[in-house]
C-alpha positions as CSV (number, residue, x, y, z in Angstrom):
1,M,-24.9,10.2,-7.6
2,N,-24.7,6.4,-7.2
3,L,-20.9,6.7,-7.0
4,L,-21.2,9.3,-4.3
5,F,-23.7,7.2,-2.4
6,R,-21.4,4.2,-2.5
7,F,-18.5,6.2,-1.1
8,S,-20.8,7.9,1.5
9,S,-21.8,4.6,2.9
10,I,-18.1,3.8,3.6
11,L,-17.8,7.0,5.6
12,F,-21.1,6.6,7.3
13,S,-20.4,3.1,8.6
14,A,-17.1,4.2,9.9
15,I,-18.6,7.2,11.9
16,V,-22.0,5.9,13.0
17,F,-22.0,2.1,13.1
18,S,-19.1,2.0,15.5
19,Y,-22.0,2.8,18.0
20,P,-24.2,-0.3,18.1
21,T,-27.9,0.5,17.6
22,S,-28.9,-1.7,20.4
23,S,-26.9,0.3,22.9
24,L,-27.0,3.8,21.3
25,T,-27.8,6.0,24.3
26,V,-28.6,9.7,24.3
27,A,-25.0,10.4,25.4
28,S,-23.5,8.5,22.5
29,A,-25.9,10.1,20.1
30,Q,-24.8,13.5,21.3
31,A,-21.2,12.4,20.8
32,V,-21.9,11.4,17.2
33,T,-23.6,14.8,16.7
34,A,-20.7,16.7,18.2
35,E,-18.2,14.8,16.1
36,A,-20.3,15.5,12.9
37,K,-20.3,19.2,13.7
38,K,-16.6,19.2,14.3
39,I,-15.8,17.4,11.1
40,A,-18.0,19.1,8.6
41,N,-19.4,22.2,10.4
42,V,-22.9,20.9,10.0
43,N,-25.1,23.1,12.2
44,S,-28.3,21.6,11.1
45,V,-28.3,18.8,13.7
46,Q,-30.5,20.0,16.4
47,E,-29.8,18.9,20.0
48,T,-32.8,17.7,22.0
49,T,-33.2,19.3,25.4
50,Q,-35.6,16.9,26.9
51,Y,-35.1,13.1,26.7
52,H,-37.4,10.2,27.4
53,N,-36.5,6.6,27.2
54,E,-39.0,6.1,24.5
55,S,-37.4,8.7,22.3
56,H,-33.8,7.3,22.4
57,I,-34.2,5.1,19.3
58,V,-36.1,7.9,17.4
59,E,-33.3,10.3,18.2
60,A,-30.6,7.9,17.2
61,S,-32.4,7.3,13.9
62,T,-32.7,11.1,13.4
63,V,-29.0,11.6,14.0
64,K,-28.2,8.8,11.5
65,Q,-30.5,10.2,8.9
66,T,-29.0,13.7,9.4
67,L,-25.5,12.4,9.0
68,Q,-26.5,10.4,6.0
69,N,-27.9,13.4,4.2
70,D,-25.5,16.1,5.3
71,V,-22.2,15.1,6.8
72,N,-21.4,12.1,4.6
73,E,-22.2,13.9,1.4
74,I,-19.8,16.7,2.3
75,L,-17.1,14.4,3.4
76,A,-17.6,12.1,0.4
77,R,-17.2,15.0,-2.0
78,R,-14.1,16.2,-0.2
79,L,-12.5,12.7,-0.2
80,L,-13.5,12.0,-3.8
81,R,-11.7,15.2,-4.8
82,R,-8.6,14.0,-2.9
83,L,-8.7,10.6,-4.5
84,K,-9.0,12.2,-7.9
85,E,-5.9,14.1,-7.2
86,I,-3.7,11.1,-6.3
87,T,-5.1,8.6,-8.9
88,I,-3.4,8.9,-12.3
89,K,-4.5,7.8,-15.8
90,I,-1.9,5.9,-17.8
91,K,-2.5,6.2,-21.6
92,L,-1.1,4.6,-24.7
93,P,0.0,6.8,-27.6
94,S,-3.4,6.3,-29.1
95,G,-5.0,8.1,-26.1
96,K,-6.6,4.9,-24.7
97,I,-6.6,4.6,-20.9
98,Y,-4.5,1.4,-20.4
99,G,-4.2,1.5,-16.6
100,S,-4.1,3.6,-13.5
101,G,-1.5,4.6,-11.0
102,V,-1.1,6.5,-7.7
103,I,1.2,9.4,-6.7
104,I,3.3,7.9,-3.9
105,A,6.0,10.5,-3.4
106,K,7.2,14.0,-4.3
107,E,10.7,15.4,-4.4
108,G,10.9,19.1,-5.4
109,E,8.9,19.3,-8.7
110,T,9.3,15.6,-9.4
111,Y,6.4,13.3,-8.6
112,Y,6.6,9.5,-8.4
113,V,3.8,7.2,-9.5
114,L,3.3,3.5,-8.7
115,T,1.5,1.2,-11.0
116,A,1.5,-2.4,-12.1
117,K,4.4,-3.5,-14.2
118,H,2.1,-5.1,-16.9
119,V,0.5,-1.7,-17.5
120,V,3.8,-0.3,-18.8
121,E,5.4,-3.6,-20.0
122,L,6.5,-2.3,-23.4
123,E,10.0,-1.0,-22.8
124,N,10.2,1.2,-25.9
125,E,6.7,2.6,-25.6
126,Q,6.1,6.3,-24.8
127,Y,3.2,6.3,-22.2
128,T,1.4,9.4,-21.1
129,L,0.3,10.2,-17.6
130,E,-2.8,12.3,-17.2
131,T,-3.4,14.0,-13.8
132,H,-6.8,14.9,-12.5
133,D,-6.6,18.4,-14.0
134,G,-6.2,17.1,-17.5
135,S,-2.5,17.8,-17.7
136,Q,-0.6,15.4,-20.0
137,H,2.9,14.2,-19.0
138,L,4.8,12.3,-21.7
139,I,6.9,9.5,-20.1
140,N,10.2,8.5,-21.7
141,P,11.5,4.9,-21.1
142,S,14.2,6.4,-18.8
143,Q,11.4,7.6,-16.5
144,I,10.2,4.1,-15.8
145,S,11.8,1.6,-13.4
146,R,10.3,-1.8,-13.5
147,A,10.6,-4.6,-11.0
148,L,13.0,-7.4,-11.9
149,G,11.8,-10.7,-13.4
150,Q,8.8,-11.6,-15.6
151,V,5.3,-11.2,-14.2
152,S,4.2,-14.2,-16.1
153,K,6.8,-16.3,-14.3
154,G,6.0,-15.0,-10.8
155,G,7.9,-11.8,-10.8
156,L,6.8,-8.7,-8.9
157,D,4.1,-6.7,-10.9
158,L,5.3,-3.2,-9.9
159,A,6.7,-0.2,-11.7
160,L,7.6,3.3,-10.7
161,L,7.2,6.3,-13.0
162,S,8.2,9.9,-12.6
163,F,7.1,13.2,-14.1
164,T,7.9,16.8,-13.3
165,S,5.4,19.7,-12.8
166,E,5.4,23.1,-11.2
167,K,1.8,22.4,-10.2
168,F,1.0,21.0,-6.7
169,Y,-0.5,17.5,-6.6
170,S,-1.5,15.5,-3.5
171,V,0.5,12.4,-2.4
172,A,-1.1,9.2,-1.1
173,E,-0.7,8.4,2.6
174,I,0.4,4.8,3.2
175,D,-0.9,2.3,5.8
176,Y,2.4,1.3,7.5
177,P,2.8,-1.0,9.2
178,L,0.0,-2.8,7.3
179,S,-3.1,-3.0,9.5
180,L,-5.4,-5.0,7.3
181,K,-7.2,-8.1,8.8
182,L,-9.3,-10.8,7.3
183,K,-12.7,-9.4,6.2
184,S,-11.4,-5.8,6.3
185,D,-13.3,-3.5,3.9
186,V,-11.2,-2.1,1.0
187,Y,-11.8,-0.3,-2.2
188,V,-10.0,0.3,-5.5
189,S,-9.8,3.7,-7.1
190,S,-9.3,4.0,-10.8
191,W,-10.3,6.1,-13.8
192,N,-13.1,4.8,-16.0
193,P,-11.7,3.8,-19.4
194,N,-15.0,4.6,-21.1
195,P,-14.3,7.5,-23.4
196,L,-17.9,8.8,-22.8
197,Q,-17.1,9.1,-19.1
198,P,-13.4,10.3,-19.0
199,D,-13.7,12.3,-15.8
200,E,-15.5,9.7,-13.7
201,L,-13.5,8.0,-11.0
202,D,-14.5,4.4,-10.2
203,L,-14.6,3.4,-6.6
204,I,-15.3,-0.3,-6.2
205,N,-15.9,-1.7,-2.7
206,G,-14.5,-5.1,-1.7
207,Q,-13.4,-7.2,1.3
208,V,-10.2,-8.9,2.2
209,R,-10.5,-12.7,1.9
210,R,-6.8,-13.9,2.4
211,L,-3.7,-12.3,3.8
212,D,-1.6,-15.5,4.1
213,S,-1.5,-16.4,0.4
214,L,1.5,-18.3,-0.9
215,D,2.0,-15.6,-3.5
216,N,2.3,-12.8,-0.9
217,H,-0.6,-10.8,-2.3
218,I,-3.6,-9.4,-0.7
219,H,-6.6,-11.4,-1.9
220,Y,-9.9,-9.6,-1.9
221,K,-13.3,-9.9,-3.5
222,L,-14.8,-6.8,-5.2
223,N,-18.5,-6.2,-5.1
224,E,-18.4,-5.3,-8.8
225,N,-16.3,-6.4,-11.8
226,A,-13.3,-4.1,-12.3
227,E,-13.3,-2.3,-15.6
228,G,-10.2,-2.4,-17.9
229,G,-7.9,0.3,-16.8
230,T,-8.1,-0.6,-13.1
231,S,-4.8,-2.4,-13.0
232,G,-2.1,-0.3,-11.2
233,G,-4.7,1.6,-9.2
234,P,-4.5,2.1,-5.5
235,L,-6.1,-0.3,-3.0
236,L,-7.2,1.7,0.0
237,N,-8.7,0.9,3.4
238,K,-11.7,2.6,5.0
239,S,-9.3,5.3,6.4
240,N,-8.3,6.1,2.8
241,C,-4.8,4.9,3.4
242,L,-2.9,3.1,0.7
243,V,-2.6,-0.6,1.5
244,G,-1.5,-2.0,-1.9
245,I,-1.5,-1.7,-5.7
246,H,-4.2,-3.5,-7.6
247,S,-2.4,-6.0,-9.8
248,A,-4.7,-8.5,-11.4
249,E,-7.8,-10.7,-11.1
250,G,-7.1,-14.2,-10.0
251,R,-9.6,-15.9,-12.3
252,A,-8.9,-19.4,-11.0
253,I,-9.9,-18.4,-7.5
254,E,-12.3,-15.6,-8.5
255,L,-10.5,-13.1,-6.3
256,N,-8.6,-9.9,-7.0
257,L,-4.9,-9.5,-6.1
258,A,-3.0,-6.6,-4.8
259,I,0.7,-6.1,-3.9
260,P,0.9,-5.2,-0.2
261,I,2.6,-2.0,1.1
262,D,5.5,-4.0,2.7
263,S,6.5,-5.4,-0.7
264,I,6.2,-1.9,-2.2
265,L,8.6,-0.4,0.4
266,V,11.2,-3.2,-0.3
267,F,10.8,-2.4,-4.1
268,L,11.3,1.3,-3.5
269,T,14.3,0.8,-1.2
270,F,15.9,-1.5,-3.8
271,L,15.6,1.3,-6.4
272,N,17.4,3.6,-4.0
273,A,20.0,1.0,-3.3
274,S,20.6,0.2,-6.9
275,S,23.3,2.1,-8.8
276,A,21.4,1.4,-12.0
277,N,18.4,3.4,-10.8
278,K,19.9,6.6,-9.4
279,N,17.7,8.5,-11.7
280,L,14.7,7.5,-9.6
281,P,15.6,8.3,-6.0
282,V,12.5,8.2,-3.8
283,S,13.4,10.3,-0.8
284,T,12.5,9.1,2.7
285,S,11.1,12.5,3.6
286,S,8.7,12.4,0.6
287,L,6.7,9.4,1.9
288,E,3.7,10.1,4.0
289,S,2.3,7.6,6.6
290,C,-1.3,7.7,7.8
291,D,-0.3,7.5,11.5
292,N,3.1,9.3,11.1
293,S,5.1,6.1,11.5
294,N,8.7,6.3,10.5
295,V,8.8,5.1,6.9
296,S,12.2,4.9,5.3
297,T,13.2,3.8,1.8
298,E,16.8,5.0,2.2
299,G,19.0,2.7,0.1
300,S,21.2,1.6,3.0
301,K,18.1,0.2,4.8
302,L,17.2,-2.4,2.2
303,L,17.9,-5.4,4.5
304,I,16.0,-3.7,7.3
305,N,12.9,-3.4,5.1
306,V,13.4,-6.9,3.9
307,C,13.3,-8.2,7.5
308,R,10.3,-6.0,8.3
309,S,8.5,-7.5,5.3
310,Y,9.5,-11.0,6.3
311,Q,8.1,-10.4,9.8
312,S,4.9,-8.9,8.5
313,Y,4.0,-12.0,6.5
314,K,5.1,-14.4,9.2
315,Q,2.9,-12.6,11.8
316,V,-0.1,-12.9,9.6
317,A,0.4,-16.3,8.1
318,Q,2.2,-18.0,11.1
319,K,4.6,-19.4,8.5
320,E,7.4,-18.4,6.2
321,L,7.0,-17.5,2.6
322,L,9.0,-20.0,0.6
323,S,10.5,-17.5,-1.9
324,Q,11.6,-15.2,0.9
325,K,13.1,-18.1,2.9
326,E,15.1,-19.4,0.0
327,A,16.3,-15.9,-1.0
328,L,17.7,-15.4,2.5
329,Q,19.3,-18.8,2.5
330,W,20.9,-18.0,-0.9
331,L,22.1,-14.7,0.3
332,G,23.8,-16.2,3.3
333,E,25.7,-18.6,1.0
334,Q,27.1,-15.7,-1.0
335,I,28.7,-14.0,2.1
336,E,32.2,-14.8,3.4
337,P,32.0,-16.7,6.8
338,S,34.2,-14.0,8.4
339,I,31.8,-11.3,7.4
340,L,28.9,-13.3,8.7
341,E,30.7,-13.8,12.0
342,E,31.4,-10.1,12.3
343,F,27.7,-9.4,11.5
344,A,26.6,-11.9,14.1
345,Q,28.7,-10.1,16.8
346,K,27.1,-6.7,15.8
347,W,23.7,-8.3,15.7
348,R,24.0,-9.8,19.2
349,D,25.7,-6.6,20.5
350,S,28.3,-8.8,22.1
351,A,32.1,-9.1,22.0
352,T,31.7,-12.8,22.4
353,N,32.1,-14.7,19.1
354,D,29.2,-17.1,19.0
355,G,29.7,-18.0,15.4
356,A,27.7,-17.2,12.3
357,I,24.0,-16.8,12.2
358,K,21.3,-17.8,9.7
359,L,19.7,-14.9,7.9
360,T,16.3,-16.6,8.2
361,D,16.8,-16.5,12.0
362,V,17.8,-12.9,11.8
363,C,14.7,-11.8,10.1
364,S,12.5,-14.0,12.3
365,S,13.8,-12.4,15.4
366,Y,14.2,-8.8,14.0
367,G,12.7,-6.3,16.4
368,D,11.6,-8.9,19.0
369,K,12.4,-6.2,21.5
370,Q,12.3,-2.6,20.7
371,E,15.6,-1.9,22.4
372,S,17.2,-4.5,20.2
373,L,16.8,-2.3,17.1
374,T,19.6,0.0,18.4
375,H,22.1,-2.7,17.4
376,Q,20.1,-4.8,15.0
377,D,19.6,-2.0,12.5
378,P,23.3,-0.9,12.3
379,A,24.2,-4.6,12.0
380,L,22.0,-5.1,9.0
381,Q,23.3,-1.9,7.4
382,F,26.8,-3.2,7.9
383,L,26.0,-6.5,6.3
384,Q,24.4,-4.7,3.3
385,S,27.5,-2.6,2.9
386,Q,29.5,-5.8,2.3
387,L,27.3,-6.9,-0.6
388,S,28.0,-6.2,-4.3
389,Q,25.4,-4.6,-6.4
390,E,25.2,-7.9,-8.4
391,I,24.4,-9.9,-5.3
392,I,21.8,-7.4,-4.1
393,T,20.1,-7.4,-7.5
394,E,20.0,-11.2,-7.7
395,F,18.8,-11.5,-4.1
396,I,15.9,-9.1,-4.7
397,E,14.8,-10.9,-7.9
398,K,14.7,-14.2,-5.9
399,W,12.9,-12.5,-3.0
400,F,10.0,-11.4,-5.2
401,T,9.8,-14.4,-7.5
402,I,6.9,-16.6,-6.4
403,I,7.8,-20.2,-5.5
404,L,4.9,-22.5,-4.9
405,P,5.7,-25.2,-2.3
406,S,5.5,-28.9,-3.1
407,P,2.6,-30.9,-1.5
408,A,5.1,-32.3,1.0
409,Q,6.0,-28.7,2.1
410,L,2.4,-27.6,2.7
């Protein structure tokens, strides 16, 4: 019941505490009551027909208590059931839970699971995915696509797995574009590795502490120590939308780290753009956004998602990420000047040849005006079409490899 109470408090604060106690009038109390009835069909909340100024606080307290005892418990159970459906156990051949994952997409009878790369780092190992209903799915090495580079040397800690099933499983909804802010409440969902509690889902509350980190991770502080097996689990906001993948605990700074959704989309788009990974196509139509935003991981839109990710970090941090800046500079050096000039014309939507353009400037100004996207997106797709697979692969590895600035660059 403690787990349910912890999760209920997340829902309760989202519904009730948006109405400040000091200004909670009868009208707002009625609004909360009506909302509660609409959401959970709770008919036990009795409306008061006579109001007095002295009874306002009492009524507000009654509404809160009623919601605490009735609505939140119903909603918590419902949402816990959904989180169980999207959170996956990743097991070693011994049967030990080694990490968690989250169902990110579905294409026909094929499901795609995101996790941390270090959870499935052994390339010749046969891991097993276990869904919430106890079904076991043996994963062959060909069903795992890992991010490029070494995690220990700053490489991206992400991997994508796939399994097939005739059963229906829920898919996580993503928070895109990322709406997290400093001190936003978040929580990690993972399966408890304790063999005595195999069916218990751990939900650990936390709070965002940094979004402008030099390693391009979400830094957050959990209220409890994460158990082994949490790595690769989903990081969610209070609306239960996926904001990142739990990667590691930053012991030096006593904060937890998660890979943000922007980086995840670039990773998935790269898989679709990579001829070496055609066995893992993540369909654009299979991704679900919490606010129905247009989310695309179509292979031809890799540079578009790269610029979106570049913009996302720059808006939060008010500065460029060194690894991304250097990757874009490197990419520009690999392209023939005539191609860059043609791209610049398409980018500017002008027949006037104003010369080549820096790719860092391109991503910095991407989408500065909504109407500009009608020619900026096709221009980026044209530029990507001129790149070899080898150049794309090396560029993405550079893009995700963390480069810490020198003291002079800080």
